[in-house]
C-alpha positions as a LaTeX table, in Angstrom:
\begin{tabular}{lrrr}
\hline
Residue & $x$ (\AA) & $y$ (\AA) & $z$ (\AA) \\
\hline
Met1 & $-3.72$ & $-12.27$ & 4.89 \\
Glu2 & $-5.35$ & $-9.77$ & 7.24 \\
Pro3 & $-3.70$ & $-6.35$ & 6.73 \\
Arg4 & $-1.44$ & $-4.88$ & 9.38 \\
Leu5 & $-1.63$ & $-1.42$ & 7.81 \\
Phe6 & $-4.18$ & 0.20 & 5.52 \\
Asp7 & $-3.65$ & 2.99 & 2.98 \\
Ala8 & $-7.05$ & 4.68 & 2.80 \\
His9 & $-6.30$ & 6.68 & $-0.35$ \\
Cys10 & $-3.87$ & 5.85 & $-3.13$ \\
His11 & $-3.94$ & 5.54 & $-6.93$ \\
Leu12 & $-2.69$ & 2.25 & $-8.32$ \\
Asp13 & $-3.65$ & 3.20 & $-11.88$ \\
Leu14 & $-1.27$ & 6.17 & $-11.73$ \\
Met15 & 1.67 & 4.00 & $-10.64$ \\
Ala16 & 4.15 & 2.62 & $-13.15$ \\
His17 & 3.45 & $-1.02$ & $-12.22$ \\
Pro18 & 0.11 & $-1.21$ & $-10.40$ \\
Asp19 & $-0.32$ & $-5.00$ & $-10.39$ \\
Ala20 & 3.17 & $-5.52$ & $-8.95$ \\
Val21 & 2.43 & $-3.01$ & $-6.18$ \\
Ala22 & $-0.88$ & $-4.73$ & $-5.41$ \\
Asp23 & 0.81 & $-8.13$ & $-5.18$ \\
Glu24 & 3.63 & $-6.78$ & $-3.00$ \\
Ala25 & 1.14 & $-5.01$ & $-0.74$ \\
Thr26 & $-0.74$ & $-8.24$ & $-0.16$ \\
Ala27 & 2.47 & $-10.10$ & 0.63 \\
Leu28 & 3.52 & $-7.42$ & 3.12 \\
Gly29 & 0.14 & $-7.17$ & 4.87 \\
Leu30 & $-0.78$ & $-3.75$ & 3.46 \\
Gly31 & $-4.40$ & $-3.06$ & 2.53 \\
Leu32 & $-5.17$ & $-0.42$ & $-0.09$ \\
Phe33 & $-8.13$ & 1.74 & $-1.12$ \\
Asp34 & $-7.28$ & 2.29 & $-4.77$ \\
Cys35 & $-9.15$ & 5.46 & $-5.68$ \\
Gly36 & $-10.04$ & 6.03 & $-9.31$ \\
Val37 & $-9.74$ & 9.38 & $-11.08$ \\
Asp38 & $-11.53$ & 8.54 & $-14.35$ \\
Pro39 & $-14.58$ & 6.25 & $-14.43$ \\
Arg40 & $-13.41$ & 4.81 & $-17.76$ \\
Asp41 & $-10.47$ & 3.23 & $-15.91$ \\
Phe42 & $-12.74$ & 1.33 & $-13.54$ \\
Ala43 & $-13.95$ & $-1.21$ & $-16.11$ \\
Ser44 & $-10.44$ & $-1.84$ & $-17.41$ \\
Ala45 & $-9.15$ & $-2.34$ & $-13.86$ \\
His46 & $-11.84$ & $-4.94$ & $-13.23$ \\
Gly47 & $-10.70$ & $-6.75$ & $-16.35$ \\
Arg48 & $-7.34$ & $-7.50$ & $-14.79$ \\
Thr49 & $-6.43$ & $-10.53$ & $-12.77$ \\
Arg50 & $-8.68$ & $-10.51$ & $-9.72$ \\
Arg51 & $-7.04$ & $-8.67$ & $-6.87$ \\
Pro52 & $-7.20$ & $-9.84$ & $-3.24$ \\
Pro53 & $-9.97$ & $-8.51$ & $-0.98$ \\
Thr54 & $-7.56$ & $-6.22$ & 0.89 \\
Val55 & $-6.96$ & $-4.23$ & $-2.34$ \\
Ile56 & $-10.22$ & $-2.32$ & $-2.78$ \\
Lys57 & $-10.99$ & $-0.56$ & $-6.04$ \\
Gly58 & $-13.08$ & 2.61 & $-6.00$ \\
Ile59 & $-14.81$ & 4.25 & $-8.94$ \\
Gly60 & $-14.12$ & 7.94 & $-9.11$ \\
Leu61 & $-14.03$ & 11.08 & $-11.18$ \\
His62 & $-11.42$ & 13.49 & $-9.89$ \\
Pro63 & $-12.59$ & 17.12 & $-10.03$ \\
Trp64 & $-9.34$ & 18.05 & $-11.81$ \\
Trp65 & $-10.25$ & 15.74 & $-14.69$ \\
Leu66 & $-13.67$ & 17.38 & $-14.91$ \\
Ala67 & $-12.42$ & 20.95 & $-14.52$ \\
Asp68 & $-9.76$ & 20.72 & $-17.24$ \\
Gly69 & $-11.92$ & 18.85 & $-19.76$ \\
Arg70 & $-10.29$ & 15.43 & $-19.63$ \\
Cys71 & $-13.72$ & 14.16 & $-18.55$ \\
Gly72 & $-17.13$ & 15.51 & $-19.47$ \\
Pro73 & $-20.85$ & 14.67 & $-19.43$ \\
Ala74 & $-20.30$ & 11.14 & $-20.77$ \\
Glu75 & $-17.93$ & 10.35 & $-17.92$ \\
Val76 & $-20.31$ & 11.85 & $-15.35$ \\
Asn77 & $-23.04$ & 9.60 & $-16.76$ \\
Leu78 & $-20.73$ & 6.58 & $-16.56$ \\
Leu79 & $-19.72$ & 7.44 & $-13.01$ \\
Cys80 & $-23.33$ & 7.60 & $-11.86$ \\
Glu81 & $-24.35$ & 4.48 & $-13.79$ \\
Val82 & $-21.62$ & 2.35 & $-12.23$ \\
Ala83 & $-21.57$ & 3.97 & $-8.77$ \\
Ala84 & $-25.26$ & 3.11 & $-8.33$ \\
His85 & $-24.19$ & $-0.51$ & $-7.79$ \\
Glu86 & $-20.79$ & $-0.06$ & $-6.15$ \\
His87 & $-19.84$ & 0.10 & $-2.47$ \\
Tyr88 & $-16.58$ & 2.02 & $-2.93$ \\
Ile89 & $-16.63$ & 5.52 & $-4.42$ \\
Gly90 & $-13.58$ & 7.71 & $-4.82$ \\
Glu91 & $-11.93$ & 9.95 & $-5.62$ \\
Val92 & $-14.78$ & 12.42 & $-6.12$ \\
Gly93 & $-15.53$ & 15.93 & $-4.91$ \\
Leu94 & $-14.80$ & 19.56 & $-5.59$ \\
Asp95 & $-11.76$ & 21.77 & $-6.16$ \\
Phe96 & $-12.29$ & 25.53 & $-6.15$ \\
Ser97 & $-8.61$ & 26.44 & $-6.51$ \\
Ala98 & $-7.89$ & 29.53 & $-8.59$ \\
Arg99 & $-6.59$ & 27.47 & $-11.53$ \\
Phe100 & $-10.04$ & 25.87 & $-11.90$ \\
Ala101 & $-11.99$ & 29.14 & $-11.67$ \\
Gly102 & $-15.14$ & 29.03 & $-13.75$ \\
Ser103 & $-15.62$ & 25.29 & $-13.47$ \\
Glu104 & $-17.31$ & 25.40 & $-10.07$ \\
Pro105 & $-20.90$ & 25.03 & $-11.39$ \\
Leu106 & $-19.87$ & 22.05 & $-13.52$ \\
Gln107 & $-18.16$ & 20.39 & $-10.56$ \\
Ile108 & $-21.11$ & 20.98 & $-8.22$ \\
Gln109 & $-23.56$ & 19.65 & $-10.81$ \\
Ala110 & $-21.53$ & 16.43 & $-11.19$ \\
Phe111 & $-21.11$ & 15.93 & $-7.44$ \\
Asp112 & $-24.80$ & 16.66 & $-6.88$ \\
Arg113 & $-25.77$ & 14.11 & $-9.54$ \\
Leu114 & $-23.53$ & 11.49 & $-7.96$ \\
Cys115 & $-24.99$ & 12.09 & $-4.50$ \\
Asp116 & $-28.51$ & 11.90 & $-5.93$ \\
Thr117 & $-27.63$ & 8.57 & $-7.55$ \\
Leu118 & $-26.28$ & 7.18 & $-4.28$ \\
Val119 & $-29.45$ & 8.19 & $-2.45$ \\
Gln120 & $-31.62$ & 6.60 & $-5.13$ \\
His121 & $-29.57$ & 3.38 & $-4.94$ \\
Pro122 & $-28.64$ & 2.94 & $-1.27$ \\
Leu123 & $-26.15$ & 0.25 & $-0.27$ \\
Ala124 & $-25.20$ & $-0.56$ & 3.30 \\
Gly125 & $-21.47$ & $-0.23$ & 3.87 \\
Arg126 & $-20.82$ & 2.27 & 1.09 \\
Val127 & $-17.64$ & 4.38 & 1.37 \\
Ile128 & $-16.91$ & 7.72 & $-0.33$ \\
Ser129 & $-13.45$ & 9.33 & $-0.43$ \\
Ile130 & $-13.82$ & 13.06 & $-1.04$ \\
His131 & $-11.47$ & 15.66 & $-2.46$ \\
Ala132 & $-12.41$ & 19.12 & $-1.18$ \\
Val133 & $-9.92$ & 21.92 & $-1.84$ \\
Arg134 & $-11.25$ & 25.37 & $-0.94$ \\
Ser135 & $-14.65$ & 23.73 & $-1.17$ \\
Ala136 & $-15.26$ & 21.79 & 2.06 \\
Arg137 & $-18.33$ & 23.87 & 2.91 \\
Ala138 & $-19.79$ & 23.34 & $-0.57$ \\
Ala139 & $-19.08$ & 19.60 & $-0.39$ \\
Leu140 & $-20.72$ & 19.35 & 3.02 \\
Asp141 & $-23.69$ & 21.37 & 1.75 \\
Val142 & $-24.24$ & 18.95 & $-1.14$ \\
Leu143 & $-23.88$ & 15.89 & 1.11 \\
Glu144 & $-26.24$ & 17.41 & 3.67 \\
Ser145 & $-28.83$ & 18.42 & 1.08 \\
His146 & $-29.09$ & 14.76 & 0.04 \\
Gly147 & $-29.32$ & 13.48 & 3.60 \\
Leu148 & $-26.00$ & 11.65 & 3.32 \\
Leu149 & $-24.78$ & 13.04 & 6.66 \\
Ile150 & $-27.77$ & 11.70 & 8.61 \\
Pro151 & $-26.77$ & 8.58 & 10.59 \\
Asn152 & $-28.77$ & 5.53 & 9.54 \\
Pro153 & $-27.93$ & 1.96 & 8.43 \\
Asp154 & $-27.65$ & 3.01 & 4.77 \\
Ser155 & $-25.56$ & 6.13 & 5.38 \\
Pro156 & $-22.18$ & 5.96 & 3.65 \\
Ala157 & $-18.90$ & 6.39 & 5.47 \\
Ile158 & $-17.69$ & 9.81 & 4.33 \\
Ile159 & $-13.90$ & 10.24 & 4.23 \\
Phe160 & $-12.37$ & 13.65 & 3.66 \\
His161 & $-8.98$ & 12.92 & 2.18 \\
Trp162 & $-6.15$ & 15.36 & 3.01 \\
Phe163 & $-8.54$ & 17.83 & 4.66 \\
Ser164 & $-7.55$ & 21.47 & 4.05 \\
Gly165 & $-10.70$ & 23.44 & 4.83 \\
Thr166 & $-11.24$ & 25.97 & 7.61 \\
Ser167 & $-11.37$ & 25.16 & 11.31 \\
Asp168 & $-15.15$ & 25.66 & 11.29 \\
Glu169 & $-15.49$ & 23.26 & 8.35 \\
Leu170 & $-13.38$ & 20.67 & 10.17 \\
Val171 & $-15.67$ & 20.94 & 13.20 \\
Arg172 & $-18.75$ & 20.63 & 10.99 \\
Ala173 & $-17.40$ & 17.53 & 9.24 \\
Arg174 & $-16.25$ & 16.02 & 12.52 \\
Asn175 & $-19.66$ & 16.63 & 14.14 \\
Ala176 & $-21.30$ & 14.99 & 11.11 \\
Gly177 & $-19.34$ & 11.80 & 11.83 \\
Cys178 & $-17.00$ & 12.04 & 8.85 \\
Tyr179 & $-13.64$ & 10.30 & 8.73 \\
Phe180 & $-10.37$ & 11.96 & 7.77 \\
Ser181 & $-7.45$ & 10.31 & 5.98 \\
Val182 & $-4.12$ & 11.98 & 6.73 \\
Asn183 & $-0.88$ & 11.81 & 4.75 \\
Glu184 & 2.69 & 13.08 & 5.13 \\
Arg185 & 2.14 & 16.10 & 2.91 \\
Met186 & $-0.82$ & 17.21 & 5.00 \\
Leu187 & 1.47 & 17.12 & 8.03 \\
Ala188 & 4.02 & 19.32 & 6.25 \\
Ser189 & 1.86 & 22.39 & 7.00 \\
Lys190 & 1.19 & 23.94 & 10.39 \\
Arg191 & $-2.56$ & 23.88 & 9.78 \\
Gly192 & $-2.45$ & 20.24 & 8.66 \\
Arg193 & $-0.60$ & 19.25 & 11.83 \\
Glu194 & $-3.12$ & 21.08 & 13.99 \\
Tyr195 & $-6.01$ & 19.41 & 12.20 \\
Ala196 & $-4.41$ & 15.99 & 12.67 \\
Arg197 & $-4.10$ & 16.75 & 16.37 \\
Gln198 & $-7.81$ & 17.62 & 16.55 \\
Ile199 & $-9.16$ & 14.62 & 14.60 \\
Pro200 & $-10.56$ & 12.06 & 17.08 \\
Leu201 & $-8.83$ & 8.69 & 17.04 \\
Asp202 & $-12.06$ & 6.92 & 16.12 \\
Arg203 & $-12.33$ & 9.07 & 12.95 \\
Leu204 & $-8.70$ & 8.87 & 11.82 \\
Leu205 & $-7.34$ & 6.99 & 8.81 \\
Leu206 & $-3.91$ & 7.03 & 7.17 \\
Glu207 & $-3.21$ & 7.51 & 3.48 \\
Thr208 & $-0.34$ & 8.17 & 1.08 \\
Asp209 & $-2.18$ & 9.69 & $-1.92$ \\
Ala210 & 0.63 & 8.06 & $-3.90$ \\
Pro211 & 1.98 & 8.53 & $-6.44$ \\
Ala212 & 2.78 & 12.24 & $-6.45$ \\
Glu213 & 3.12 & 12.14 & $-10.27$ \\
Pro214 & 1.63 & 9.73 & $-12.84$ \\
Asn215 & 3.73 & 6.74 & $-13.96$ \\
Thr216 & 6.00 & 7.03 & $-10.95$ \\
Glu217 & 7.96 & 3.98 & $-9.87$ \\
Thr218 & 6.31 & 3.04 & $-6.56$ \\
Ser219 & 6.60 & 0.08 & $-4.20$ \\
Ala220 & 4.33 & $-1.20$ & $-1.49$ \\
Gln221 & 7.26 & $-0.93$ & 0.91 \\
Ser222 & 7.50 & 2.81 & 0.19 \\
Leu223 & 3.78 & 3.14 & 0.99 \\
Ile224 & 4.31 & 1.32 & 4.30 \\
Thr225 & 7.25 & 3.58 & 5.14 \\
Ser226 & 5.15 & 6.68 & 4.46 \\
Leu227 & 2.20 & 5.40 & 6.51 \\
Thr228 & 4.52 & 4.54 & 9.41 \\
Arg229 & 6.09 & 7.99 & 9.37 \\
Thr230 & 2.62 & 9.54 & 9.32 \\
Ser231 & 1.43 & 7.51 & 12.31 \\
Met232 & 4.60 & 8.38 & 14.26 \\
Arg233 & 4.14 & 12.09 & 13.54 \\
Ile234 & 0.49 & 12.00 & 14.57 \\
Ala235 & 1.44 & 10.14 & 17.75 \\
Ser236 & 3.87 & 12.94 & 18.55 \\
Leu237 & 1.19 & 15.58 & 17.88 \\
Lys238 & $-1.29$ & 13.74 & 20.08 \\
Asn239 & 1.35 & 12.92 & 22.70 \\
Cys240 & 0.65 & 9.20 & 22.63 \\
Asp241 & 2.32 & 5.98 & 21.55 \\
Ala242 & 2.59 & 5.30 & 17.80 \\
Lys243 & 1.29 & 1.76 & 18.34 \\
Arg244 & $-1.90$ & 3.25 & 19.74 \\
Ile245 & $-2.34$ & 5.30 & 16.58 \\
Glu246 & $-1.71$ & 2.29 & 14.33 \\
Ser247 & $-4.10$ & 0.13 & 16.33 \\
Ala248 & $-6.89$ & 2.73 & 16.28 \\
Val249 & $-6.44$ & 3.45 & 12.58 \\
Leu250 & $-6.45$ & $-0.23$ & 11.66 \\
Ala251 & $-9.63$ & $-0.74$ & 13.70 \\
Asn252 & $-11.22$ & 2.18 & 11.84 \\
Ala253 & $-10.16$ & 0.71 & 8.48 \\
His254 & $-11.66$ & $-2.65$ & 9.42 \\
Ser255 & $-14.93$ & $-0.93$ & 10.35 \\
Val256 & $-15.14$ & 1.38 & 7.34 \\
Phe257 & $-13.95$ & $-1.04$ & 4.66 \\
Asp258 & $-15.33$ & $-4.25$ & 6.18 \\
Leu259 & $-11.92$ & $-5.90$ & 5.92 \\
Arg260 & $-11.69$ & $-9.65$ & 6.27 \\
\hline
\end{tabular}
């Protein structure tokens, strides 16, 4: 079934019953980009019953897992080894929040290694979902230094998930052709609402970033409800019809994720 809605950033592995959510999503016409947080989970996820093509699994290494020691050099090696041959990368990136102070060099080194791997093993149609908290400039610098922001047939689609950088960083990412996935919690802040208003329709995606806590009972219907509320709020901010937002976002998802 071709999806009617697409969640461009969620975490099935952190949900209480991921396979049930994936099955329900397919039945309801919801596509999902299931972003990984630990590269060790990627292999186990692929060992499950094969999921439909509208549920897309990404390999990732969340900067939180790296910063607090849950993942280390072995996981960075695994991430790069597997990502070299994968189209869908996420969640990866940087988090320079105060609670992770001191881990910035480690995070940059890992992100730099990943980007170097992707350049050495180019794949047309690659997608990267990026976490960048208090680090959007650094993330853009790393991407730019590897030529990943230069438009060409092998350039990946860069998605900044839940963008929270400065206005100048938003402009820089927007001018570089990046996409932005927006969720309800982003719209809870004045700055997030203003950023959503500024993001061009042809660069906008919707996400839930669900679940908020690991092992949370989650349903595909709850994801749809959240995405619908997000699109309605963005429509209000942009002073346009919600159906226009949903149509534009779905077209973007089809383009970025090559949905069938």
